[in-house]
Z-matrix of the N, CA and C atoms (Angstrom, degrees):
N
C 1 1.382
C 2 1.562 1 103.49
N 3 1.368 2 116.91 1 142.28
C 4 1.460 3 122.79 2 -179.48
C 5 1.543 4 107.59 3 -87.37
N 6 1.343 5 114.88 4 132.75
C 7 1.482 6 121.52 5 175.37
C 8 1.534 7 106.63 6 -155.05
N 9 1.353 8 115.45 7 161.20
C 10 1.414 9 124.16 8 174.34
C 11 1.466 10 109.50 9 -122.51
N 12 1.325 11 114.17 10 155.41
C 13 1.465 12 123.24 11 172.52
C 14 1.464 13 110.76 12 -123.33
N 15 1.275 14 115.01 13 130.64
C 16 1.474 15 121.67 14 -179.13
C 17 1.550 16 112.66 15 -144.72
N 18 1.177 17 116.25 16 165.38
C 19 1.464 18 124.80 17 175.46
C 20 1.446 19 109.22 18 -63.83
N 21 1.497 20 114.10 19 136.39
C 22 1.387 21 115.80 20 175.57
C 23 1.482 22 116.38 21 -68.18
N 24 1.272 23 119.04 22 148.79
C 25 1.517 24 127.46 23 178.46
C 26 1.521 25 113.49 24 -123.29
N 27 1.247 26 113.82 25 158.02
C 28 1.444 27 120.47 26 178.38
C 29 1.588 28 115.70 27 -43.11
N 30 1.327 29 115.36 28 -41.60
C 31 1.419 30 123.20 29 -176.60
C 32 1.597 31 109.12 30 -74.90
N 33 1.350 32 115.87 31 -5.85
C 34 1.560 33 112.72 32 176.61
C 35 1.517 34 108.53 33 -96.15
N 36 1.438 35 121.17 34 3.58
C 37 1.393 36 114.67 35 -177.29
C 38 1.482 37 118.06 36 -60.33
N 39 1.295 38 118.36 37 -35.05
C 40 1.461 39 118.33 38 175.92
C 41 1.532 40 114.40 39 -59.71
N 42 1.312 41 112.18 40 -38.63
C 43 1.561 42 117.07 41 -179.03
C 44 1.533 43 109.86 42 -73.73
N 45 1.385 44 114.32 43 -40.10
C 46 1.433 45 121.99 44 177.61
C 47 1.578 46 109.51 45 -58.06
N 48 1.334 47 113.36 46 -47.65
C 49 1.487 48 116.86 47 179.65
C 50 1.556 49 109.40 48 -66.52
N 51 1.280 50 121.88 49 -38.99
C 52 1.428 51 125.44 50 173.71
C 53 1.435 52 112.71 51 -52.17
N 54 1.398 53 114.20 52 -49.69
C 55 1.503 54 120.78 53 -169.70
C 56 1.539 55 106.72 54 -77.40
N 57 1.323 56 120.36 55 -30.47
C 58 1.474 57 122.02 56 174.67
C 59 1.517 58 111.55 57 -70.40
N 60 1.249 59 114.04 58 -31.58
C 61 1.451 60 119.83 59 176.51
C 62 1.551 61 110.60 60 -68.68
N 63 1.303 62 113.01 61 -42.94
C 64 1.510 63 116.17 62 -179.62
C 65 1.533 64 109.39 63 -69.03
N 66 1.410 65 117.66 64 -32.39
C 67 1.388 66 119.73 65 177.06
C 68 1.488 67 113.41 66 -62.17
N 69 1.406 68 111.66 67 -49.02
C 70 1.521 69 120.03 68 177.59
C 71 1.491 70 110.98 69 -58.09
N 72 1.300 71 120.83 70 -35.32
C 73 1.499 72 120.11 71 178.03
C 74 1.488 73 111.02 72 -70.65
N 75 1.369 74 119.89 73 -40.71
C 76 1.488 75 126.29 74 179.37
C 77 1.534 76 102.84 75 -62.58
N 78 1.319 77 123.61 76 -42.68
C 79 1.487 78 124.44 77 -175.08
C 80 1.539 79 109.51 78 -80.63
N 81 1.276 80 121.48 79 5.74
C 82 1.481 81 123.44 80 -176.34
C 83 1.413 82 111.30 81 58.82
N 84 1.332 83 119.50 82 44.72
C 85 1.486 84 121.07 83 -175.52
C 86 1.477 85 109.75 84 -136.11
N 87 1.395 86 118.21 85 19.25
C 88 1.505 87 119.54 86 -172.05
C 89 1.509 88 110.70 87 -63.27
N 90 1.349 89 118.61 88 -28.17
C 91 1.401 90 117.38 89 179.49
C 92 1.501 91 113.82 90 -78.64
N 93 1.237 92 118.93 91 1.47
C 94 1.507 93 122.44 92 -178.61
C 95 1.512 94 112.28 93 -104.28
N 96 1.410 95 115.52 94 -5.48
C 97 1.431 96 118.97 95 176.23
C 98 1.446 97 115.10 96 -69.13
N 99 1.404 98 117.53 97 124.96
C 100 1.418 99 121.48 98 -172.78
C 101 1.542 100 106.82 99 -118.46
N 102 1.286 101 116.05 100 -20.95
C 103 1.585 102 117.08 101 -177.83
C 104 1.484 103 110.45 102 -78.89
N 105 1.301 104 116.98 103 159.07
C 106 1.480 105 130.01 104 178.14
C 107 1.468 106 108.64 105 -117.67
N 108 1.342 107 114.09 106 168.27
C 109 1.394 108 121.03 107 171.05
C 110 1.522 109 111.30 108 -56.74
N 111 1.306 110 122.84 109 -38.54
C 112 1.351 111 125.54 110 -179.94
C 113 1.505 112 113.39 111 -67.74
N 114 1.356 113 116.06 112 -32.79
C 115 1.406 114 122.70 113 174.28
C 116 1.499 115 111.98 114 -59.53
N 117 1.397 116 114.84 115 -45.13
C 118 1.432 117 122.99 116 -179.92
C 119 1.513 118 108.91 117 -59.28
N 120 1.375 119 114.95 118 -46.16
C 121 1.423 120 122.00 119 179.87
C 122 1.559 121 112.17 120 -55.60
N 123 1.402 122 115.14 121 -50.94
C 124 1.368 123 121.14 122 -174.31
C 125 1.631 124 108.40 123 -71.69
N 126 1.237 125 119.25 124 -44.89
C 127 1.467 126 128.05 125 -175.56
C 128 1.419 127 116.22 126 -71.88
N 129 1.305 128 118.82 127 -31.70
C 130 1.448 129 123.35 128 -171.73
C 131 1.566 130 112.96 129 -107.87
N 132 1.326 131 117.26 130 -17.73
C 133 1.406 132 122.98 131 -172.61
C 134 1.489 133 117.29 132 -133.61
N 135 1.267 134 116.88 133 27.35
C 136 1.460 135 124.93 134 175.75
C 137 1.537 136 110.99 135 -93.83
N 138 1.278 137 118.82 136 174.69
C 139 1.435 138 122.53 137 175.92
C 140 1.522 139 114.81 138 -49.25
N 141 1.284 140 116.88 139 -45.83
C 142 1.509 141 124.99 140 172.12
C 143 1.418 142 115.54 141 -116.42
N 144 1.320 143 121.27 142 77.98
C 145 1.442 144 126.30 143 -171.09
C 146 1.501 145 109.56 144 -65.87
N 147 1.420 146 111.30 145 148.48
C 148 1.493 147 120.03 146 177.59
C 149 1.516 148 107.24 147 -81.98
N 150 1.347 149 114.55 148 -32.30
C 151 1.519 150 112.69 149 178.19
C 152 1.548 151 110.19 150 -142.38
N 153 1.258 152 116.01 151 177.32
C 154 1.469 153 123.88 152 -177.35
C 155 1.591 154 103.84 153 -126.50
N 156 1.342 155 111.34 154 162.07
C 157 1.441 156 115.87 155 -179.01
C 158 1.513 157 112.07 156 -145.80
N 159 1.296 158 117.61 157 153.19
C 160 1.416 159 128.03 158 170.61
C 161 1.433 160 110.91 159 -122.22
N 162 1.391 161 118.52 160 146.71
C 163 1.351 162 124.74 161 -176.50
C 164 1.576 163 109.66 162 -119.98
N 165 1.269 164 122.59 163 132.24
C 166 1.424 165 124.34 164 173.35
C 167 1.532 166 103.20 165 -105.56
N 168 1.395 167 113.91 166 137.24
C 169 1.491 168 116.87 167 -172.12
C 170 1.563 169 104.70 168 -145.31
N 171 1.332 170 110.97 169 141.43
C 172 1.401 171 118.17 170 176.29
C 173 1.602 172 113.77 171 -102.67
N 174 1.326 173 118.48 172 157.39
C 175 1.471 174 114.69 173 173.42
C 176 1.466 175 116.58 174 -62.74
N 177 1.297 176 120.05 175 163.94
C 178 1.423 177 122.04 176 -173.41
C 179 1.473 178 115.27 177 -56.33
N 180 1.380 179 121.80 178 -33.29
C 181 1.385 180 124.24 179 -178.97
C 182 1.604 181 114.64 180 -69.14
N 183 1.332 182 116.14 181 -13.19
C 184 1.434 183 121.45 182 172.79
C 185 1.473 184 117.52 183 -108.23
N 186 1.386 185 116.24 184 17.42
C 187 1.452 186 119.96 185 172.76
C 188 1.512 187 111.81 186 -58.86
N 189 1.396 188 110.66 187 151.30
C 190 1.473 189 114.36 188 178.40
C 191 1.571 190 109.07 189 -71.03
N 192 1.361 191 116.13 190 174.89
C 193 1.470 192 119.80 191 177.66
C 194 1.499 193 108.90 192 -59.73
N 195 1.358 194 119.03 193 -31.66
C 196 1.452 195 120.75 194 -179.30
C 197 1.525 196 112.85 195 -80.24
N 198 1.366 197 117.13 196 -4.37
C 199 1.429 198 122.47 197 176.13
C 200 1.524 199 114.67 198 92.05
N 201 1.328 200 115.91 199 12.52
C 202 1.485 201 122.19 200 172.37
C 203 1.388 202 116.56 201 -74.60
N 204 1.429 203 115.84 202 118.37
C 205 1.534 204 120.27 203 170.23
C 206 1.533 205 107.30 204 -94.19
N 207 1.272 206 122.80 205 -31.22
C 208 1.411 207 125.92 206 177.17
C 209 1.499 208 108.85 207 -80.46
N 210 1.319 209 116.08 208 107.23
C 211 1.485 210 122.55 209 -167.15
C 212 1.529 211 109.39 210 -121.90
N 213 1.341 212 122.17 211 0.78
C 214 1.447 213 121.75 212 -178.56
C 215 1.545 214 109.63 213 -155.00
N 216 1.316 215 114.79 214 148.93
C 217 1.527 216 117.27 215 176.12
C 218 1.492 217 107.42 216 -152.48
N 219 1.308 218 114.64 217 163.44
C 220 1.428 219 122.89 218 169.67
C 221 1.449 220 105.78 219 -141.53
N 222 1.373 221 116.46 220 140.92
C 223 1.467 222 127.85 221 174.23
C 224 1.498 223 107.14 222 -111.32
N 225 1.299 224 119.48 223 131.13
C 226 1.376 225 124.08 224 -178.73
C 227 1.511 226 114.25 225 -148.43
N 228 1.345 227 117.54 226 159.22
C 229 1.460 228 118.59 227 175.86
C 230 1.518 229 107.72 228 -152.61
N 231 1.321 230 112.08 229 165.02
C 232 1.536 231 116.49 230 -175.13
C 233 1.557 232 106.87 231 -95.87
N 234 1.264 233 112.38 232 149.68
C 235 1.550 234 118.78 233 -178.25
C 236 1.435 235 110.81 234 -141.72
N 237 1.340 236 115.71 235 179.37
C 238 1.481 237 114.41 236 -175.66
C 239 1.572 238 108.56 237 -145.55
N 240 1.248 239 118.37 238 131.49
C 241 1.507 240 124.96 239 -176.04
C 242 1.563 241 102.56 240 -106.33
N 243 1.297 242 116.84 241 135.62
C 244 1.431 243 121.49 242 173.07
C 245 1.540 244 109.00 243 -75.18
N 246 1.244 245 116.94 244 -11.37
C 247 1.557 246 121.29 245 176.69
C 248 1.429 247 113.36 246 -96.05
N 249 1.342 248 118.29 247 -42.25
C 250 1.477 249 118.13 248 -174.13
C 251 1.527 250 115.25 249 -125.71
N 252 1.257 251 116.86 250 -0.39
C 253 1.496 252 120.92 251 169.99
C 254 1.520 253 111.79 252 91.54
N 255 1.259 254 116.74 253 -143.25
C 256 1.552 255 123.38 254 -173.72
C 257 1.514 256 109.17 255 -64.63
N 258 1.310 257 112.09 256 139.49
C 259 1.524 258 119.68 257 173.53
C 260 1.571 259 108.38 258 -146.44
N 261 1.300 260 112.73 259 162.71
C 262 1.462 261 117.40 260 171.91
C 263 1.605 262 106.77 261 -115.99
N 264 1.295 263 117.06 262 137.86
C 265 1.376 264 123.06 263 178.06
C 266 1.571 265 111.79 264 -108.64
N 267 1.298 266 116.67 265 117.64
C 268 1.447 267 117.33 266 -178.64
C 269 1.575 268 106.46 267 -94.82
N 270 1.414 269 118.79 268 103.26
C 271 1.449 270 123.09 269 -176.86
C 272 1.464 271 113.76 270 -71.42
N 273 1.348 272 118.16 271 -42.82
C 274 1.483 273 120.42 272 -179.95
C 275 1.439 274 110.34 273 -146.38
N 276 1.316 275 113.27 274 136.22
C 277 1.568 276 124.09 275 173.33
C 278 1.467 277 107.72 276 -128.08
N 279 1.294 278 117.63 277 125.64
C 280 1.464 279 122.57 278 -172.77
C 281 1.556 280 109.62 279 -143.26
N 282 1.346 281 113.16 280 133.84
C 283 1.448 282 120.85 281 169.74
C 284 1.435 283 106.55 282 -134.23
N 285 1.370 284 116.99 283 126.22
C 286 1.509 285 121.97 284 178.56
C 287 1.596 286 107.91 285 -49.02
N 288 1.328 287 113.58 286 141.11
C 289 1.379 288 122.23 287 -179.17
C 290 1.584 289 116.62 288 -45.75
N 291 1.285 290 116.50 289 -47.65
C 292 1.434 291 122.03 290 -178.99
C 293 1.456 292 115.14 291 -66.42
N 294 1.391 293 121.18 292 -11.38
C 295 1.412 294 127.95 293 -176.81
C 296 1.429 295 113.83 294 -108.02
N 297 1.399 296 117.10 295 -2.06
C 298 1.551 297 121.49 296 -174.72
C 299 1.510 298 106.63 297 -75.77
N 300 1.319 299 113.78 298 156.19
C 301 1.493 300 120.21 299 -179.22
C 302 1.454 301 115.63 300 87.19
N 303 1.303 302 116.15 301 4.66
C 304 1.524 303 115.98 302 178.53
C 305 1.556 304 114.65 303 -113.64
N 306 1.342 305 115.43 304 16.78
C 307 1.409 306 123.44 305 176.13
C 308 1.574 307 114.53 306 84.35
N 309 1.273 308 113.79 307 8.55
C 310 1.531 309 119.13 308 -178.81
C 311 1.479 310 111.05 309 -66.98
N 312 1.287 311 121.83 310 -50.39
C 313 1.467 312 126.89 311 174.98
C 314 1.482 313 113.58 312 -52.22
N 315 1.358 314 111.67 313 -49.94
C 316 1.510 315 120.28 314 178.85
C 317 1.584 316 108.82 315 -57.76
N 318 1.360 317 114.18 316 -46.43
C 319 1.476 318 119.31 317 -175.21
C 320 1.526 319 111.07 318 -64.83
N 321 1.385 320 116.86 319 -35.40
C 322 1.482 321 122.05 320 176.79
C 323 1.414 322 111.18 321 -64.80
N 324 1.470 323 113.14 322 -51.67
C 325 1.548 324 116.38 323 177.67
C 326 1.481 325 114.64 324 -59.16
N 327 1.322 326 116.14 325 -39.83
C 328 1.352 327 122.69 326 -178.63
C 329 1.542 328 113.25 327 -64.77
N 330 1.290 329 119.99 328 -35.84
C 331 1.438 330 126.05 329 170.73
C 332 1.572 331 112.72 330 -62.58
N 333 1.390 332 112.01 331 -40.90
C 334 1.554 333 115.19 332 -179.09
C 335 1.543 334 104.81 333 -64.16
N 336 1.400 335 114.44 334 -45.68
C 337 1.450 336 117.34 335 178.68
C 338 1.475 337 114.87 336 -52.95
N 339 1.437 338 110.83 337 -47.99
C 340 1.514 339 118.44 338 -177.32
C 341 1.568 340 109.54 339 -60.40
N 342 1.322 341 116.86 340 -43.54
C 343 1.422 342 123.54 341 178.12
C 344 1.521 343 112.51 342 -58.82
N 345 1.404 344 109.65 343 -45.35
C 346 1.508 345 114.04 344 -177.40
C 347 1.550 346 109.71 345 -66.64
N 348 1.315 347 116.61 346 -43.51
C 349 1.547 348 116.69 347 179.33
C 350 1.523 349 107.11 348 -60.23
N 351 1.308 350 119.83 349 -44.37
C 352 1.367 351 119.76 350 -178.50
C 353 1.626 352 116.35 351 -61.83
N 354 1.424 353 113.12 352 -23.64
C 355 1.363 354 118.64 353 174.34
C 356 1.552 355 116.42 354 -92.40
N 357 1.363 356 112.71 355 8.62
C 358 1.380 357 119.00 356 179.18
C 359 1.511 358 118.71 357 85.97
N 360 1.331 359 117.12 358 15.72
C 361 1.448 360 125.25 359 -176.62
C 362 1.525 361 107.00 360 -83.23
N 363 1.347 362 115.26 361 146.62
C 364 1.485 363 123.55 362 -178.31
C 365 1.435 364 114.47 363 -111.27
N 366 1.393 365 117.56 364 -0.20
C 367 1.465 366 122.90 365 178.91
C 368 1.417 367 110.45 366 -160.37
N 369 1.448 368 113.03 367 154.74
C 370 1.444 369 123.32 368 174.65
C 371 1.522 370 104.79 369 -119.89
N 372 1.315 371 110.00 370 125.31
C 373 1.528 372 116.46 371 -178.47
C 374 1.520 373 110.51 372 -117.04
N 375 1.300 374 119.03 373 148.93
C 376 1.374 375 123.81 374 175.43
C 377 1.573 376 110.47 375 -164.12
N 378 1.330 377 114.99 376 169.46
C 379 1.507 378 119.13 377 -179.35
C 380 1.494 379 104.78 378 -116.40
N 381 1.406 380 112.58 379 153.08
C 382 1.395 381 123.12 380 172.30
C 383 1.469 382 111.52 381 -138.94
N 384 1.290 383 118.31 382 133.29
C 385 1.443 384 122.80 383 178.52
C 386 1.519 385 108.84 384 -58.40
N 387 1.331 386 117.60 385 139.03
C 388 1.526 387 122.98 386 -177.33
C 389 1.494 388 111.83 387 -58.54
N 390 1.314 389 120.16 388 -33.71
C 391 1.521 390 121.64 389 -177.32
C 392 1.466 391 114.35 390 -82.99
N 393 1.279 392 116.05 391 -11.99
C 394 1.463 393 122.41 392 -173.90
C 395 1.580 394 114.53 393 -77.55
N 396 1.251 395 117.02 394 62.73
C 397 1.422 396 125.26 395 -175.78
C 398 1.525 397 116.58 396 -51.53
N 399 1.284 398 117.79 397 -44.65
C 400 1.500 399 121.63 398 178.70
C 401 1.518 400 106.69 399 -59.15
N 402 1.369 401 121.73 400 -44.09
C 403 1.341 402 118.70 401 -179.16
C 404 1.610 403 116.95 402 -74.89
N 405 1.372 404 113.10 403 -30.58
C 406 1.394 405 117.45 404 172.98
C 407 1.516 406 110.21 405 -62.47
N 408 1.299 407 114.86 406 -48.54
C 409 1.554 408 120.42 407 178.05
C 410 1.589 409 109.02 408 -56.44
N 411 1.258 410 118.18 409 -46.77
C 412 1.404 411 121.32 410 -179.10
C 413 1.504 412 111.91 411 -59.54
N 414 1.358 413 118.57 412 -45.37
C 415 1.461 414 118.04 413 179.31
C 416 1.546 415 114.58 414 -72.55
N 417 1.285 416 112.48 415 -31.49
C 418 1.488 417 115.29 416 173.91
C 419 1.472 418 112.79 417 -66.05
N 420 1.392 419 119.03 418 -33.35
C 421 1.446 420 121.80 419 -178.54
C 422 1.544 421 108.84 420 -70.53
N 423 1.367 422 116.89 421 -17.51
C 424 1.471 423 122.08 422 -177.63
C 425 1.588 424 108.62 423 -94.28
N 426 1.417 425 117.95 424 1.91
C 427 1.421 426 120.62 425 179.89
C 428 1.494 427 115.08 426 87.68
N 429 1.335 428 117.63 427 11.19
C 430 1.516 429 120.86 428 172.19
C 431 1.492 430 111.06 429 -80.61
N 432 1.285 431 115.23 430 157.26
C 433 1.538 432 118.98 431 175.31
C 434 1.489 433 108.97 432 -139.01
N 435 1.366 434 108.30 433 165.11
C 436 1.525 435 123.23 434 -175.64
C 437 1.573 436 105.43 435 -80.06
N 438 1.300 437 115.36 436 112.78
C 439 1.505 438 119.83 437 174.92
C 440 1.522 439 113.98 438 -84.75
N 441 1.354 440 115.92 439 -12.64
C 442 1.440 441 119.35 440 -179.46
C 443 1.544 442 110.09 441 -71.74
N 444 1.359 443 119.99 442 -5.83
C 445 1.384 444 124.51 443 178.43
C 446 1.625 445 110.68 444 -75.02
N 447 1.250 446 108.81 445 -14.10
C 448 1.608 447 116.41 446 -177.93
C 449 1.617 448 102.57 447 -77.13
N 450 1.286 449 114.39 448 115.85
C 451 1.473 450 118.32 449 179.84
C 452 1.450 451 116.70 450 -73.52
N 453 1.266 452 116.77 451 -7.15
C 454 1.487 453 122.98 452 -179.48
C 455 1.541 454 117.40 453 -76.29
N 456 1.411 455 113.04 454 -14.50
C 457 1.407 456 112.55 455 -175.45
C 458 1.536 457 113.56 456 -137.77
N 459 1.297 458 112.75 457 152.16
C 460 1.545 459 121.20 458 176.57
C 461 1.467 460 104.32 459 -117.89
N 462 1.279 461 118.80 460 148.14
C 463 1.477 462 123.20 461 170.67
C 464 1.549 463 104.70 462 -97.04
N 465 1.295 464 113.85 463 127.59
C 466 1.470 465 120.15 464 -169.38
C 467 1.506 466 106.72 465 -122.83
N 468 1.341 467 112.15 466 158.16
C 469 1.571 468 122.65 467 -179.39
C 470 1.428 469 111.01 468 -146.02
N 471 1.379 470 119.16 469 140.44
C 472 1.372 471 127.45 470 172.91
C 473 1.474 472 108.78 471 -129.62
N 474 1.343 473 119.71 472 118.20
C 475 1.383 474 123.99 473 -175.69
C 476 1.584 475 115.02 474 -143.10
N 477 1.339 476 116.94 475 170.26
C 478 1.423 477 120.89 476 175.84
C 479 1.541 478 113.26 477 54.50
N 480 1.373 479 112.03 478 -134.52
C 481 1.473 480 119.56 479 -176.06
C 482 1.538 481 113.96 480 -54.97
N 483 1.431 482 112.74 481 -34.60
C 484 1.477 483 115.23 482 -178.01
C 485 1.561 484 109.88 483 -72.26
N 486 1.336 485 116.25 484 -37.03
C 487 1.414 486 118.41 485 174.20
C 488 1.501 487 113.55 486 -62.42
N 489 1.317 488 117.16 487 -42.89
C 490 1.465 489 120.87 488 179.12
C 491 1.552 490 111.27 489 -64.41
N 492 1.326 491 117.65 490 -39.85
C 493 1.394 492 125.67 491 178.25
C 494 1.526 493 111.91 492 -63.55
N 495 1.318 494 115.81 493 -35.00
C 496 1.459 495 121.07 494 176.28
C 497 1.449 496 110.87 495 -66.25
N 498 1.320 497 119.43 496 -41.15
C 499 1.426 498 125.79 497 178.31
C 500 1.517 499 113.10 498 -64.34
N 501 1.382 500 112.53 499 -37.35
C 502 1.467 501 117.68 500 -177.82
C 503 1.542 502 111.86 501 -87.10
N 504 1.272 503 116.18 502 -1.25
C 505 1.501 504 120.60 503 179.45
C 506 1.476 505 115.35 504 75.99
N 507 1.360 506 118.21 505 18.36
C 508 1.393 507 125.89 506 179.88
C 509 1.656 508 113.84 507 -121.75
N 510 1.289 509 111.86 508 69.69
C 511 1.456 510 113.35 509 -178.14
C 512 1.496 511 114.71 510 -57.85
N 513 1.393 512 118.08 511 134.89
C 514 1.457 513 119.91 512 178.55
C 515 1.498 514 117.39 513 -53.88
N 516 1.309 515 120.98 514 147.85
C 517 1.351 516 120.71 515 179.63
C 518 1.527 517 111.67 516 -74.13
N 519 1.374 518 116.76 517 141.60
C 520 1.437 519 119.61 518 -179.49
C 521 1.575 520 105.36 519 -112.96
N 522 1.311 521 112.08 520 156.01
C 523 1.445 522 115.81 521 -179.98
C 524 1.548 523 110.17 522 -87.84
C-alpha cells in the first residue's frame, strides 16, 4: 500500500485528536482522555512544543469510507537519562485498523528512531499495556524488550491533587 510519512502540522490537529481518541478507545481508556484538540495545537505546535508528531497519509484513492487520508500518527518527545543520556520517548503510535499490516506502524516508529539517532539519542522508550498482545508482539518483532522486568526500578507518577500538594509543600497524608 502506498503511503507517505511527514511531520505533523497545525492543520493536522483535528486528525491527530481523532486518532488519539480512537487509540484511547482501543486501549479501553477513553474516559481518561483530558486533552482537547486545542491542547494539541498549543502543546505540539507552539514556539517551544512539548511534543512532536508524524503523520502517515494515503493517496486520495485509498481514503477511508469517512474520507480520512490521514490514517496513522505518532507522538514523541525528547528526554534525558542521568544514566544513559539522550533518548526519545514515543508516547503514542496509532494506525487505523483497516490500514494495519502494511508496514505503516513500523515506518512511523522507524522515522522516530531515525530522528532520535540524528539528535544524538541512544534509545527509544515507550509504554505498552500488558494486555495488548498484538502490540507487544509487534514491538518484540522489531527487537524491543520489556524493561519493566528489571526489579531495580518502578515507574512512578504524581498528578492532580498530589501534584498540587507537592508544589504547595503539603504532601497528602498516606496510610
